[in-house]
C-alpha positions, 0 to 999 in steps of 0.5 A: 467458804461453803462447808459442804462442797459436795452439796454445792456441786450437786446443786450446781447440776440442778440450778447451774443453768440459772447462773450467769455463764461466768459464775457457772464456769467458775463454780464448776471449776471450783467444786467439780474440777477441784481447782484452787482459787489461784488456779481459777484466777489464772485461768480466767484472768481475774484476781484470786479475791475476784474468784472467791467473791464469785464462788461465795455469791454463786454458792449463796444463790444455789443454796437460796434457789434450793431453799425456795424451789427444793428440786434437788430435795424432791429428786432425791426423794423420788429416787429413794422411792423408786429404788424402794419400789424396784426392790419390792417389785423384784421380791414380788417377782412382778416382771411387768411392774419391775420393768415399769419402775425401771423405765421411771428410774431411767427417765430421771437419768 
């Protein structure tokens, strides 16, 4: 299945609302709650193979959305730049600039 479980879980945070409720719930159990296919199958009342199919298709959809939209990539970049700006403002001793940058960072939480 998907090799990068952490990345798939991260993408679920961004694009999860675009999945059907059932797909979102299954991939959340698989990636975020670290449940096995058998555990999920028992929980929702379908076969293990059915769960696997949902996980594979939903994961492909998440990675496809990221490829097309790039929201997670952009979010990471903005976060990196904000952290760098925060350090620069701290080193410069500019309290007003530091406060403004911290407000920007909080807006993304």
